[in-house]
C-alpha positions as CSV (number, residue, x, y, z in Angstrom):
1,M,60.9,35.6,-22.3
2,T,62.5,32.9,-20.1
3,E,62.9,35.3,-17.2
4,G,59.2,36.2,-17.3
5,R,58.3,32.5,-17.3
6,A,60.5,31.9,-14.3
7,D,58.9,34.7,-12.4
8,A,55.4,33.3,-13.2
9,V,56.6,29.9,-11.8
10,G,57.9,31.5,-8.8
11,I,54.7,33.3,-8.0
12,H,52.7,30.0,-7.9
13,D,55.5,28.0,-6.2
14,D,56.0,30.1,-3.1
15,E,54.8,29.4,0.4
16,A,51.7,31.5,0.1
17,A,50.7,29.6,-3.1
18,R,51.2,26.2,-1.3
19,K,49.1,27.4,1.7
20,R,46.3,28.4,-0.7
21,L,46.5,25.1,-2.4
22,R,46.3,23.1,0.9
23,R,43.3,25.2,1.9
24,R,41.6,24.4,-1.3
25,Y,42.3,20.7,-0.9
26,A,41.2,20.8,2.7
27,A,38.0,22.5,1.5
28,E,37.3,19.8,-1.0
29,R,37.9,17.1,1.5
30,R,35.5,18.8,3.9
31,F,32.9,19.1,1.3
32,R,33.2,15.5,0.3
33,A,33.0,14.5,4.0
34,Y,29.9,16.6,4.4
35,G,28.3,14.8,1.4
36,L,29.2,11.4,2.7
37,G,27.9,12.3,6.2
38,A,24.6,13.5,4.7
39,I,24.4,10.2,2.8
40,G,25.2,8.3,5.9
41,I,22.6,10.1,8.0
42,A,19.9,9.5,5.3
43,M,20.8,5.9,5.0
44,L,20.9,5.5,8.8
45,A,17.3,7.1,9.1
46,L,16.1,4.8,6.3
47,V,17.4,1.8,8.1
48,V,15.9,2.8,11.4
49,L,12.6,3.5,9.7
50,L,12.5,0.1,7.9
51,A,13.7,-1.8,10.9
52,S,11.1,-0.3,13.1
53,V,8.3,-1.0,10.6
54,T,9.5,-4.5,10.0
55,R,9.8,-5.3,13.7
56,S,6.2,-4.1,14.4
57,G,4.7,-5.5,11.3
58,L,6.2,-9.0,11.0
59,P,3.8,-10.5,13.8
60,A,0.9,-9.6,11.7
61,F,1.9,-12.2,9.1
62,T,1.3,-15.1,11.6
63,Q,-1.7,-16.0,13.5
64,H,-2.7,-18.7,16.1
65,E,-5.5,-21.1,15.4
66,L,-7.2,-23.5,17.7
67,T,-8.3,-27.1,16.7
68,L,-11.8,-27.9,17.8
69,E,-13.8,-31.1,17.4
70,I,-17.0,-29.6,15.7
71,H,-20.2,-31.5,15.7
72,Y,-22.5,-30.3,12.9
73,D,-25.7,-31.2,14.8
74,A,-28.5,-31.9,12.3
75,E,-31.2,-30.9,14.8
76,L,-29.5,-27.6,15.3
77,L,-28.4,-26.7,11.7
78,D,-31.0,-28.4,9.6
79,P,-34.0,-29.7,11.6
80,D,-36.0,-30.3,8.6
81,G,-33.3,-32.4,6.8
82,T,-33.8,-30.5,3.5
83,R,-30.3,-29.2,3.2
84,D,-31.9,-25.9,2.0
85,P,-29.0,-23.3,1.6
86,E,-31.3,-20.6,3.2
87,V,-32.0,-22.8,6.3
88,L,-28.2,-23.6,6.6
89,G,-27.4,-20.0,6.3
90,R,-29.7,-18.8,9.0
91,A,-28.6,-21.6,11.5
92,D,-26.7,-20.7,14.7
93,Y,-23.1,-21.8,14.3
94,A,-22.0,-20.2,17.6
95,K,-23.5,-23.2,19.5
96,P,-21.2,-25.9,17.9
97,V,-18.1,-23.8,18.7
98,R,-19.3,-23.3,22.4
99,A,-20.1,-27.0,22.7
100,A,-16.6,-28.0,21.4
101,L,-15.0,-25.6,23.9
102,A,-17.2,-27.0,26.7
103,S,-16.0,-30.5,25.8
104,L,-12.4,-29.4,26.3
105,F,-13.2,-27.9,29.7
106,P,-16.1,-29.7,31.2
107,A,-15.5,-28.3,34.6
108,V,-16.3,-24.7,33.5
109,E,-19.7,-23.7,34.8
110,G,-21.5,-20.3,35.2
111,R,-22.5,-17.8,32.6
112,R,-19.5,-15.5,33.2
113,E,-16.9,-18.3,32.9
114,R,-18.5,-19.8,29.8
115,R,-18.5,-16.3,28.2
116,Q,-14.8,-15.9,29.1
117,L,-14.1,-19.4,27.5
118,A,-16.0,-18.5,24.4
119,G,-14.0,-15.3,24.2
120,L,-10.8,-17.3,23.4
121,V,-12.2,-17.9,19.9
122,S,-12.7,-15.3,17.3
123,K,-16.1,-14.4,16.2
124,G,-15.2,-15.0,12.6
125,A,-15.1,-18.7,13.5
126,V,-19.0,-18.6,13.2
127,F,-18.8,-17.3,9.7
128,E,-16.2,-19.7,8.6
129,L,-18.2,-22.7,9.8
130,R,-21.2,-21.4,7.9
131,E,-19.3,-21.0,4.7
132,R,-17.8,-24.5,5.2
133,V,-21.3,-26.0,5.6
134,L,-22.8,-24.0,2.8
135,A,-19.9,-25.3,0.5
136,A,-20.4,-28.8,1.6
137,P,-24.0,-29.6,3.0
138,E,-23.0,-33.3,3.6
139,L,-21.1,-32.2,6.7
140,V,-24.4,-31.9,8.5
141,G,-24.6,-34.6,11.1
142,T,-21.0,-35.5,11.1
143,R,-18.0,-34.5,13.3
144,E,-14.6,-33.2,12.2
145,P,-11.6,-31.3,13.6
146,V,-11.6,-27.8,12.4
147,R,-9.1,-25.1,12.9
148,V,-10.5,-21.7,14.0
149,P,-8.8,-18.4,14.6
150,L,-8.2,-17.4,18.2
151,S,-9.4,-13.9,19.3
152,D,-7.0,-11.0,19.0
153,E,-6.5,-10.9,22.8
154,A,-5.5,-14.6,22.9
155,D,-3.4,-14.1,19.8
156,Q,-1.6,-11.2,21.3
157,Y,-1.0,-13.1,24.5
158,L,0.6,-16.0,22.6
159,K,2.8,-13.4,20.7
160,G,4.0,-12.0,23.9
161,K,2.4,-8.7,23.5
162,I,0.3,-8.7,26.7
163,R,2.2,-8.2,30.0
164,T,1.2,-10.8,32.5
165,D,2.9,-8.9,35.4
166,L,0.2,-6.2,35.3
167,P,-3.0,-6.5,37.5
168,E,-5.8,-8.5,35.9
169,S,-7.9,-5.3,35.7
170,Q,-5.4,-3.7,33.5
171,R,-5.3,-6.3,30.8
172,K,-7.8,-7.8,28.4
173,V,-6.9,-11.4,29.1
174,S,-7.9,-12.7,32.5
175,D,-5.9,-15.1,34.6
176,R,-8.5,-17.9,33.9
177,Q,-8.2,-17.4,30.2
178,I,-4.4,-17.4,30.5
179,A,-4.7,-20.8,32.3
180,W,-7.0,-22.2,29.5
181,I,-4.7,-20.9,26.8
182,E,-1.7,-22.6,28.3
183,D,-3.7,-25.8,28.8
184,L,-4.7,-25.8,25.2
185,R,-1.1,-25.2,24.1
186,G,0.0,-28.0,26.3
187,R,-2.4,-30.3,24.6
188,G,-0.9,-29.4,21.3
189,L,-4.3,-27.8,20.0
190,V,-2.9,-24.3,19.4
191,H,-1.0,-23.8,16.2
192,Q,0.9,-20.7,14.8
193,V,0.3,-20.5,11.1
194,F,1.0,-18.0,8.3
195,N,-1.9,-15.3,8.3
196,F,-3.4,-15.9,4.8
197,R,-6.5,-13.9,6.0
198,F,-4.4,-10.8,6.1
199,L,-3.5,-11.1,2.5
200,S,-6.8,-12.5,1.2
201,S,-9.7,-10.9,3.0
202,G,-11.1,-7.3,3.4
203,D,-11.4,-5.1,6.4
204,S,-13.1,-6.2,9.6
205,R,-14.0,-4.9,13.1
206,E,-12.2,-7.9,14.5
207,P,-8.4,-7.4,14.2
208,E,-7.7,-11.1,13.7
209,L,-10.0,-11.1,10.7
210,A,-8.9,-7.8,9.1
211,G,-7.0,-8.0,5.7
212,I,-5.6,-5.9,3.0
213,W,-7.0,-7.6,0.0
214,G,-10.0,-5.2,-0.3
215,A,-7.8,-2.1,0.0
216,A,-5.2,-3.6,-2.4
217,V,-7.9,-4.2,-5.2
218,G,-9.2,-0.7,-4.6
219,S,-5.7,0.7,-5.1
220,L,-5.2,-1.4,-8.2
221,L,-8.6,-0.2,-9.7
222,T,-7.8,3.5,-8.7
223,L,-4.4,3.3,-10.3
224,L,-5.7,1.7,-13.4
225,V,-8.2,4.6,-13.9
226,T,-5.3,7.1,-13.1
227,L,-3.1,5.5,-15.8
228,L,-5.9,5.3,-18.4
229,L,-6.6,8.9,-17.9
230,S,-3.2,10.6,-17.2
231,F,-0.9,8.8,-19.6
232,P,-2.6,9.5,-23.0
233,V,-3.6,13.0,-22.0
234,G,-0.2,13.8,-20.5
235,V,1.8,12.4,-23.5
236,A,-0.5,14.2,-26.0
237,A,-0.1,17.5,-24.1
238,A,3.7,17.1,-24.0
239,V,3.9,16.4,-27.7
240,Y,1.8,19.3,-28.6
241,L,3.7,21.8,-26.3
242,E,7.1,20.4,-27.4
243,E,6.6,19.8,-31.1
244,F,3.6,21.8,-32.4
245,A,2.8,24.7,-30.1
246,P,3.9,28.1,-31.2
247,R,6.2,30.0,-28.8
248,N,4.1,32.9,-27.4
249,R,2.8,34.2,-24.2
250,W,0.0,31.7,-24.0
251,T,2.1,28.6,-24.2
252,D,4.5,30.2,-21.8
253,L,1.5,30.8,-19.5
254,I,0.5,27.1,-19.9
255,E,4.0,25.8,-19.1
256,V,4.2,28.0,-16.0
257,N,0.8,26.7,-14.7
258,I,1.7,23.2,-15.4
259,N,5.0,23.6,-13.4
260,N,2.8,25.1,-10.6
261,L,0.3,22.4,-10.5
262,A,3.0,19.9,-10.0
263,A,3.7,21.6,-6.6
264,V,0.1,22.2,-5.5
265,P,-0.8,20.2,-2.3
266,S,-2.7,17.0,-3.0
267,I,-5.5,17.8,-0.7
268,V,-6.4,20.7,-3.2
269,F,-7.0,18.1,-5.8
270,G,-9.3,16.3,-3.4
271,L,-11.3,19.4,-2.8
272,L,-11.6,19.9,-6.6
273,G,-12.8,16.2,-7.0
274,L,-15.2,16.7,-4.1
275,A,-16.7,19.9,-5.7
276,V,-16.6,18.6,-9.4
277,F,-17.0,15.0,-9.5
278,L,-19.2,14.3,-6.6
279,N,-21.2,17.6,-6.0
280,F,-21.6,18.7,-9.6
281,F,-21.6,15.5,-11.6
282,G,-23.1,13.4,-9.0
283,L,-20.6,10.4,-9.2
284,P,-20.7,7.7,-6.4
285,R,-18.6,8.4,-3.4
286,S,-15.9,6.1,-2.3
287,A,-15.5,4.6,-5.9
288,P,-12.2,3.8,-7.5
289,L,-13.5,5.7,-10.6
290,V,-13.6,9.0,-8.7
291,G,-10.5,8.2,-6.9
292,G,-8.6,7.5,-10.1
293,M,-10.0,10.7,-11.7
294,V,-8.7,12.8,-8.9
295,L,-5.3,11.2,-8.8
296,A,-5.1,11.6,-12.6
297,L,-5.5,15.3,-12.2
298,M,-2.7,15.2,-9.6
299,T,-0.5,13.0,-11.7
300,L,-1.0,14.7,-14.9
301,P,1.6,17.6,-14.4
302,T,4.2,15.1,-13.4
303,V,3.5,13.1,-16.6
304,I,3.6,16.1,-18.8
305,I,6.9,17.4,-17.4
306,A,8.6,14.0,-17.6
307,S,7.4,13.4,-21.2
308,R,8.4,16.8,-22.4
309,A,11.9,16.2,-20.9
310,A,12.2,12.8,-22.6
311,I,11.0,14.3,-26.0
312,L,13.4,17.2,-25.7
313,S,16.3,14.7,-25.1
314,V,15.8,13.2,-28.6
315,P,18.5,14.9,-30.8
316,P,17.3,17.4,-33.5
317,S,19.3,15.4,-36.1
318,I,16.7,12.6,-35.8
319,R,13.9,15.1,-36.8
320,E,15.9,16.7,-39.5
321,A,16.8,13.4,-41.1
322,A,13.2,12.2,-41.1
323,L,11.9,15.5,-42.6
324,G,14.8,15.3,-45.2
325,V,13.5,12.0,-46.6
326,G,9.9,13.4,-46.9
327,A,8.3,12.5,-43.6
328,S,5.5,14.8,-42.4
329,P,5.9,16.4,-39.0
330,L,3.3,14.0,-37.5
331,Q,5.1,11.0,-39.0
332,V,8.4,12.3,-37.5
333,V,6.8,12.5,-34.0
334,V,4.9,9.3,-34.1
335,Q,7.4,7.1,-35.9
336,H,10.7,8.5,-34.7
337,V,10.5,10.9,-31.7
338,L,8.0,9.0,-29.6
339,P,9.7,5.6,-29.8
340,L,13.0,7.0,-28.8
341,A,11.5,9.0,-25.9
342,L,9.3,6.3,-24.7
343,P,11.6,4.9,-22.0
344,G,11.8,8.3,-20.4
345,I,8.1,8.8,-20.6
346,L,7.4,5.4,-19.1
347,T,9.9,6.3,-16.3
348,G,8.2,9.5,-15.4
349,T,4.8,7.9,-15.6
350,I,5.7,5.1,-13.3
351,I,7.2,7.6,-10.8
352,G,4.0,9.6,-11.0
353,M,1.9,6.6,-10.4
354,A,4.1,5.5,-7.4
355,R,3.4,9.0,-5.8
356,A,-0.4,8.4,-6.6
357,L,-0.3,5.1,-4.9
358,G,0.9,6.6,-1.7
359,E,-1.6,9.6,-1.6
360,T,-4.2,9.6,1.2
361,A,-5.4,13.3,1.4
362,P,-7.3,13.4,-1.9
363,L,-8.9,10.0,-1.3
364,L,-10.1,11.1,2.1
365,M,-11.9,14.2,0.6
366,I,-13.9,12.0,-1.8
367,G,-15.1,9.5,0.7
368,M,-12.8,6.6,0.3
369,V,-12.2,6.6,4.1
370,A,-15.5,4.6,4.5
371,F,-15.4,1.1,6.3
372,V,-15.7,-1.3,3.4
373,V,-15.7,-5.0,4.2
374,D,-16.4,-6.4,0.6
375,V,-13.7,-6.7,-1.9
376,P,-14.7,-4.2,-4.9
377,D,-15.6,-5.9,-8.1
378,G,-15.5,-2.8,-10.3
379,P,-14.4,0.8,-10.5
380,L,-18.0,1.9,-9.4
381,A,-18.1,-0.3,-6.3
382,P,-17.5,1.1,-2.8
383,A,-13.7,0.7,-2.0
384,T,-10.8,2.0,0.0
385,A,-7.1,2.2,-0.8
386,L,-4.0,1.0,1.0
387,P,-2.9,4.3,2.4
388,V,-6.5,5.0,3.6
389,Q,-6.6,1.5,5.2
390,I,-3.4,2.3,7.0
391,F,-4.9,5.4,8.2
392,L,-8.0,3.8,9.5
393,W,-6.0,1.1,11.3
394,A,-3.6,3.6,12.8
395,D,-6.6,5.3,14.4
396,S,-8.0,2.1,16.0
397,P,-7.6,1.5,19.6
398,E,-7.0,-2.2,19.5
399,P,-3.3,-3.2,20.0
400,A,-3.6,-5.9,17.2
401,F,-4.5,-3.2,14.6
402,R,-1.0,-1.6,15.4
403,E,0.9,-4.5,14.0
404,K,-1.7,-4.7,11.1
405,T,-0.9,-1.0,10.3
406,A,3.0,-1.7,10.2
407,A,2.4,-4.8,8.1
408,A,0.2,-2.8,5.6
409,I,2.9,-0.2,5.4
410,M,5.3,-2.9,4.6
411,V,3.1,-4.1,1.8
412,L,2.7,-0.4,0.5
413,L,6.5,0.1,0.6
414,A,6.9,-3.1,-1.2
415,F,4.7,-1.9,-4.1
416,L,6.5,1.5,-4.1
417,I,9.9,-0.2,-4.3
418,I,8.7,-2.5,-7.2
419,M,7.5,0.5,-9.2
420,N,10.6,2.6,-8.7
421,L,12.7,-0.5,-9.5
422,A,10.7,-0.9,-12.6
423,A,11.3,2.6,-13.6
424,V,15.1,2.2,-13.1
425,L,15.2,-0.9,-15.1
426,L,13.1,0.6,-17.9
427,R,15.5,3.5,-18.0
428,N,18.7,1.5,-18.0
429,R,17.3,-1.1,-20.5
430,F,16.0,1.3,-23.2
431,E,17.6,4.7,-22.6
432,R,20.0,5.8,-25.3
433,R,22.9,8.0,-24.8
434,W,23.4,10.6,-27.6
């Protein structure tokens, strides 16, 4: 017996065995190195992506404004002196802006030069002055310094995005305009401020006036509809399939189709929404209600799969103990299984909603690609969504819209990170280990 054991030890202790052991350890080290290398490459790609987006998008959060001495000429704005809002709303507010610019550069003459001088100020200044007067009619007949936004070309020049070494014919800012901008900056009339318009206004044809608030509200309303439809239906379907449905070919077919639907391209759901919700039921195009219904169809398989996994993770002893003290099967599910599975259900739901937030193709198919200036006031109002807004801006030729695109991507990524972080926190806070 001792001799046989010594022979066995000798077999595993010879030079060949040691070589096999070294090869195995070397293979394990290589496998670990491959894994670390893959993680490093992924992290590097993520850092490069975030750095590129941040570098391009940060300038969109600042904007240059010009201080003008505006004279609210009563003869121009309210010749009758009635302070009627309709009269004040129809008045020409471009003339006070041009007059304020002319007072800064009295030597400018000629129609072409005056047009170039007026091009330094955004067209939105006219609308802001009108809103200012409508909110305070007592301003008519007075003077006050007002900060108005510069045009996107002047703003891009001040941000260093326009190359002055190029010939004048190859850039949108002329030499005269550059001289005027530098003169205004030397007088201290040009100010760089945080771009609140980007976060508080809707879309616009003018890059310096375009904002993401309308798209953000549209995304919020769309996700609200998606959650109200997909969460109860998905949880109810998961409970039935996991707790009450008999095991036969029909339930197997349903399970297979649910898993297949989770892998269907999102544009297919957009085509389904176009055919059913718009063409058949006649629901309004470009509405958060329709967008939420389409995204609910897309999110539903994810919610069902995550909910089933969470319900399945509850130990059978919980069910058996509840049944043993006289609880009905429905009471077992409602009072014991669902509360214990709720953290996993919420985690899967949040991840599904985060995926829905970043979808573009289904929303394009139902018309949410429309140019919408106003902020939606309800689920039936015309609206767009953040991913669609990014798509629209990325297709615009103006350079200022490029930085708006990157800034909108930053906002979208922030929402996605917050939602995924919430899912992780919920899982860590409420998850139970059995």
